[in-house]
C-alpha positions as CSV (number, residue, x, y, z in Angstrom):
1,M,0.0,0.0,0.0
2,Y,1.4,3.4,-1.0
3,T,1.3,5.5,2.2
4,E,2.1,9.1,2.9
5,N,5.4,8.0,4.4
6,N,6.2,6.1,1.2
7,Y,5.5,9.3,-0.8
8,I,7.8,11.3,1.5
9,T,10.6,8.8,1.2
10,A,10.3,8.7,-2.6
11,N,10.4,12.5,-2.7
12,Y,13.5,12.5,-0.5
13,I,15.2,10.1,-2.8
14,A,14.3,12.3,-5.8
15,K,15.4,15.5,-4.2
16,N,18.8,14.0,-3.2
17,K,19.4,13.1,-6.9
18,L,19.6,9.3,-6.4
19,L,18.3,8.7,-9.9
20,N,21.4,8.5,-12.1
21,G,22.4,5.2,-13.5
22,Y,24.7,4.2,-10.7
23,Q,22.3,5.1,-7.9
24,L,19.5,3.3,-9.7
25,S,21.7,0.2,-9.8
26,K,22.2,0.6,-6.0
27,L,18.4,1.0,-5.5
28,H,17.8,-2.1,-7.5
29,T,20.3,-4.1,-5.5
30,F,18.6,-2.8,-2.3
31,E,15.2,-3.9,-3.5
32,V,16.4,-7.4,-4.3
33,A,18.2,-7.7,-0.9
34,A,15.2,-6.3,1.0
35,R,12.9,-8.7,-0.8
36,H,15.0,-11.7,0.1
37,C,16.3,-10.3,3.4
38,S,19.6,-11.9,2.4
39,F,22.7,-10.5,0.7
40,A,23.6,-14.0,-0.5
41,M,20.3,-14.6,-2.2
42,A,20.4,-11.1,-3.7
43,A,23.8,-11.9,-5.1
44,E,22.5,-15.1,-6.7
45,E,19.6,-13.3,-8.4
46,L,21.8,-10.4,-9.6
47,S,24.7,-12.7,-10.6
48,I,27.3,-10.8,-8.5
49,T,29.1,-11.6,-5.3
50,P,27.7,-11.1,-1.8
51,S,30.5,-8.6,-1.1
52,A,29.5,-6.6,-4.2
53,V,25.9,-6.5,-2.8
54,S,27.2,-5.4,0.6
55,H,29.4,-2.7,-1.1
56,R,26.4,-1.2,-3.0
57,I,24.2,-1.2,0.0
58,N,26.9,0.5,2.1
59,G,27.3,3.1,-0.6
60,L,23.6,3.7,-0.8
61,E,23.4,4.1,3.0
62,D,26.2,6.6,2.9
63,E,24.4,8.7,0.3
64,L,21.1,8.5,2.1
65,G,22.6,9.3,5.5
66,F,20.8,6.5,7.3
67,K,21.0,2.7,7.7
68,L,18.8,0.5,5.6
69,F,19.7,-2.8,7.3
70,Q,20.7,-4.1,10.7
71,R,23.5,-6.6,10.3
72,F,23.7,-9.6,12.5
73,H,26.1,-12.6,12.4
74,R,24.0,-14.8,10.2
75,K,21.1,-12.5,9.0
76,I,20.1,-9.0,8.1
77,E,16.9,-7.1,8.9
78,L,15.4,-3.9,7.5
79,T,15.5,-0.9,9.7
80,A,12.4,1.2,10.1
81,E,13.9,3.6,7.5
82,G,14.7,0.6,5.3
83,Q,11.1,-0.6,5.4
84,R,9.9,2.8,4.2
85,V,12.4,2.9,1.3
86,F,11.6,-0.7,0.4
87,W,7.8,-0.1,0.2
88,A,8.3,3.2,-1.7
89,L,10.4,1.3,-4.3
90,K,8.0,-1.6,-4.4
91,S,5.0,0.7,-5.0
92,S,6.9,2.6,-7.6
93,L,7.9,-0.5,-9.5
94,E,4.4,-1.9,-9.4
95,Y,3.1,1.4,-10.8
96,L,5.8,1.5,-13.5
97,N,5.1,-2.2,-14.5
98,Q,1.3,-1.4,-14.7
99,E,2.0,1.7,-16.9
100,I,4.3,-0.3,-19.2
101,F,1.7,-3.1,-19.5
102,E,-1.1,-0.5,-20.3
103,I,1.1,1.2,-22.9
104,K,1.8,-2.1,-24.6
105,N,-1.8,-3.2,-24.4
106,Q,-3.6,0.1,-24.9
107,E,-5.3,-1.2,-28.1
108,L,-6.1,-4.6,-26.4
109,T,-9.0,-3.2,-24.4
110,G,-12.7,-2.8,-24.7
111,S,-15.4,-5.3,-25.9
112,L,-15.1,-8.0,-28.5
113,T,-18.3,-9.6,-29.9
114,V,-17.9,-13.1,-31.2
115,Y,-20.7,-14.9,-33.1
116,S,-20.5,-18.7,-33.4
117,R,-22.5,-21.7,-34.4
118,P,-24.1,-23.0,-31.1
119,S,-22.5,-26.4,-31.1
120,I,-18.9,-25.3,-31.4
121,A,-19.6,-22.5,-28.9
122,Q,-20.8,-24.9,-26.2
123,C,-18.6,-27.9,-26.8
124,W,-15.3,-26.3,-27.9
125,L,-15.1,-22.5,-27.6
126,V,-16.7,-21.6,-24.2
127,P,-14.8,-24.1,-22.1
128,K,-11.6,-22.5,-23.3
129,L,-12.5,-18.8,-22.8
130,A,-10.9,-18.6,-19.3
131,T,-7.5,-19.0,-20.9
132,F,-8.1,-16.0,-23.2
133,S,-9.4,-13.8,-20.3
134,E,-6.2,-14.6,-18.3
135,L,-4.1,-13.5,-21.3
136,Y,-6.2,-10.4,-22.1
137,P,-8.0,-9.2,-18.9
138,S,-8.8,-5.8,-20.4
139,I,-10.9,-7.4,-23.3
140,T,-14.6,-8.0,-22.5
141,L,-16.0,-10.9,-24.5
142,N,-19.6,-11.1,-25.7
143,I,-20.6,-14.4,-27.2
144,L,-23.6,-14.7,-29.5
145,T,-24.8,-17.9,-31.2
146,G,-27.0,-18.9,-34.1
147,N,-27.3,-20.9,-37.2
148,E,-27.7,-18.0,-39.6
149,N,-25.0,-16.0,-41.3
150,V,-25.8,-12.7,-39.7
151,N,-25.1,-9.1,-40.6
152,F,-22.0,-8.1,-38.7
153,R,-22.7,-4.4,-38.5
154,G,-26.3,-4.9,-37.6
155,Y,-25.3,-7.0,-34.5
156,G,-22.0,-5.3,-33.8
157,I,-20.1,-8.5,-34.5
158,D,-16.3,-8.3,-34.7
159,L,-15.7,-12.0,-35.6
160,A,-17.7,-15.1,-36.4
161,I,-16.9,-18.9,-36.3
162,Y,-18.8,-20.8,-39.0
163,F,-19.0,-24.4,-40.0
164,D,-19.6,-24.9,-43.7
165,D,-18.1,-25.9,-47.1
166,K,-18.4,-22.4,-48.5
167,T,-17.5,-19.0,-47.1
168,P,-19.8,-15.9,-47.0
169,E,-19.3,-13.2,-49.6
170,K,-17.8,-9.8,-48.6
171,L,-16.1,-11.2,-45.5
172,S,-12.5,-12.0,-44.9
173,C,-12.2,-15.7,-43.9
174,Q,-9.4,-17.8,-42.4
175,H,-9.3,-21.6,-41.9
176,L,-9.6,-22.7,-38.2
177,M,-9.8,-26.5,-38.2
178,N,-11.1,-29.5,-40.2
179,E,-13.7,-31.8,-38.9
180,S,-14.7,-35.5,-39.2
181,I,-17.8,-37.4,-38.2
182,V,-18.4,-40.8,-36.5
183,P,-21.5,-42.3,-34.9
184,V,-21.6,-42.1,-31.1
185,C,-23.9,-43.2,-28.3
186,S,-23.9,-44.1,-24.6
187,P,-22.1,-47.3,-23.6
188,E,-25.5,-48.6,-22.4
189,Y,-27.1,-47.9,-25.7
190,A,-24.3,-49.6,-27.6
191,K,-24.6,-52.7,-25.4
192,K,-28.5,-52.8,-25.6
193,F,-28.4,-53.0,-29.5
194,D,-25.1,-54.9,-29.8
195,L,-23.6,-52.1,-31.9
196,G,-19.9,-52.8,-31.3
197,G,-18.6,-53.6,-34.8
198,H,-22.1,-54.3,-36.1
199,P,-23.3,-51.3,-38.2
200,E,-26.0,-53.5,-39.6
201,N,-27.8,-53.2,-36.2
202,L,-28.3,-49.4,-36.9
203,K,-31.7,-50.5,-38.3
204,L,-32.8,-51.2,-34.7
205,C,-31.8,-47.8,-33.5
206,T,-33.1,-44.2,-33.3
207,L,-30.8,-42.0,-35.4
208,L,-30.2,-38.6,-33.8
209,H,-29.2,-35.8,-36.3
210,D,-28.5,-32.1,-36.7
211,K,-31.0,-30.8,-39.2
212,Q,-28.9,-27.6,-39.7
213,A,-25.5,-29.1,-39.7
214,W,-24.1,-26.3,-42.0
215,G,-25.4,-23.2,-43.7
216,Y,-28.7,-24.6,-44.9
217,D,-31.4,-27.1,-43.9
218,T,-29.6,-30.4,-44.3
219,D,-32.1,-32.7,-42.5
220,T,-30.3,-36.1,-42.3
221,D,-27.4,-35.2,-44.6
222,E,-24.7,-36.0,-42.1
223,W,-26.0,-39.6,-41.7
224,S,-26.5,-39.9,-45.4
225,M,-23.0,-38.8,-46.3
226,W,-21.5,-41.2,-43.7
227,A,-23.7,-44.1,-44.9
228,R,-22.8,-43.5,-48.6
229,H,-19.1,-43.4,-47.8
230,F,-19.3,-46.9,-46.3
231,G,-21.9,-48.4,-48.6
232,I,-24.5,-48.8,-45.9
233,S,-28.2,-48.5,-46.4
234,L,-30.3,-46.7,-43.8
235,E,-33.6,-47.3,-45.5
236,E,-34.7,-49.9,-42.9
237,T,-34.0,-47.4,-40.1
238,K,-37.5,-46.0,-39.3
239,R,-36.9,-44.1,-36.2
240,G,-35.2,-40.7,-36.0
241,M,-35.0,-37.5,-34.0
242,G,-33.9,-34.2,-35.4
243,F,-32.4,-31.1,-33.7
244,D,-31.2,-27.7,-34.9
245,R,-27.9,-28.1,-33.0
246,S,-25.4,-30.9,-33.0
247,D,-24.7,-30.6,-29.3
248,L,-28.4,-31.3,-28.6
249,A,-28.2,-34.5,-30.5
250,I,-25.1,-35.4,-28.5
251,I,-26.9,-34.7,-25.2
252,A,-29.8,-37.0,-26.3
253,A,-27.2,-39.7,-27.1
254,I,-25.5,-39.4,-23.7
255,N,-29.0,-39.9,-22.2
256,H,-29.6,-43.1,-24.2
257,G,-32.0,-41.5,-26.6
258,G,-30.4,-43.0,-29.7
259,I,-27.1,-42.8,-31.7
260,A,-25.9,-39.5,-33.0
261,M,-23.5,-38.5,-35.7
262,G,-20.8,-37.0,-33.7
263,R,-18.3,-34.3,-34.8
264,K,-14.9,-35.5,-33.5
265,K,-13.7,-32.0,-32.4
266,L,-16.9,-31.5,-30.3
267,V,-17.2,-35.0,-28.8
268,T,-13.6,-35.9,-28.0
269,K,-13.9,-35.0,-24.3
270,R,-17.1,-37.0,-24.0
271,L,-15.4,-40.1,-25.6
272,E,-12.4,-39.7,-23.3
273,N,-14.6,-39.7,-20.1
274,N,-16.7,-42.6,-21.4
275,E,-20.0,-40.5,-21.5
276,L,-20.0,-41.6,-25.2
277,V,-18.5,-44.5,-27.1
278,S,-18.0,-44.9,-30.8
279,P,-19.3,-48.4,-31.8
280,F,-17.5,-48.2,-35.1
281,P,-14.3,-46.1,-34.3
282,E,-12.7,-47.0,-37.6
283,M,-15.7,-45.8,-39.6
284,E,-14.8,-42.1,-39.5
285,V,-15.4,-39.7,-42.4
286,Q,-13.6,-36.4,-43.1
287,C,-16.2,-33.6,-43.7
288,A,-16.1,-31.3,-46.7
289,Q,-17.3,-28.7,-44.2
290,R,-14.7,-27.0,-42.0
291,Y,-14.6,-24.5,-39.2
292,Y,-13.4,-21.1,-40.3
293,I,-13.2,-17.5,-38.9
294,S,-14.9,-14.6,-40.6
295,T,-14.3,-10.9,-40.1
296,L,-15.6,-7.8,-41.9
297,S,-12.2,-7.2,-43.6
298,S,-8.6,-8.1,-43.4
299,R,-7.8,-4.8,-41.7
300,E,-5.4,-4.8,-38.7
301,C,-7.3,-4.7,-35.4
302,P,-5.2,-5.7,-32.4
303,K,-7.9,-7.2,-30.3
304,I,-9.5,-9.2,-33.2
305,N,-6.0,-10.4,-34.3
306,A,-5.2,-11.4,-30.7
307,F,-8.4,-13.5,-30.5
308,I,-7.7,-15.1,-33.8
309,E,-4.2,-16.0,-32.8
310,W,-5.5,-17.4,-29.5
311,L,-8.1,-19.5,-31.4
312,K,-5.4,-21.0,-33.6
313,S,-3.2,-21.8,-30.7
314,E,-6.0,-23.7,-29.0
315,V,-6.5,-25.8,-32.1
316,N,-2.9,-26.8,-31.8
317,E,-3.1,-27.7,-28.1
């Protein structure tokens, strides 16, 4: 806490012209020694000898006209005056560090509005946001979700994350990550219908599907694409359940409601903790669709660029 005594001590130091390069070196040595309460540990941090630390402190005390440390046989302690100088220095350094941080990050402040497809927002993006907030505490994130390609200016959107095989016109787009699909269900459901290694038993199951898997009404296209790839007929499968979000189909699958077409990037955690299983793990299909980032233009905007770089780093984790 920066008290009036700290202020007086700082003024005293300034008035006595202790701010040339050599005196600053002594003050730095004092700060390290006071923090450790040890000349030996200060010497180790500063990569000098303990006698050099002692020499600098002695010189500083001579210039100040008062003692900073009490010396004992095996230890040192700050004097009352030394405590005041230490806290004045500590407060000044904290203030200086904050100023430097704010100067470097003066454009990395304010709000950033991100629009995303609901499923990737819930299953992939939102669980990771704490990391971004730790890196950029001055940026306030606003997350919006939906299945439509919205008007950026109308909603004040800075950046969008889409999943499709084509990109919107008049927007600057960057690839984020590829996706693949594989059927997933609860362990209990797989056991109930003897699905392990037996895709022919799908005819007994309820197929759960995202009816808006990409930028238009796709109905059961994810299941159809997968079935075509492996030469499987789903015509005998009478039961189905449709959703407008992939994550809702996954929640239904976790709760034994059927078997869903899972997007690997979004269900990996669920598979790892055994909430879901893949009865046919080798029957995975690469999607033509991909996740990509859209912005209004390719213009330089520090906070948008920071978020994009962070997104890409999370893909590589």
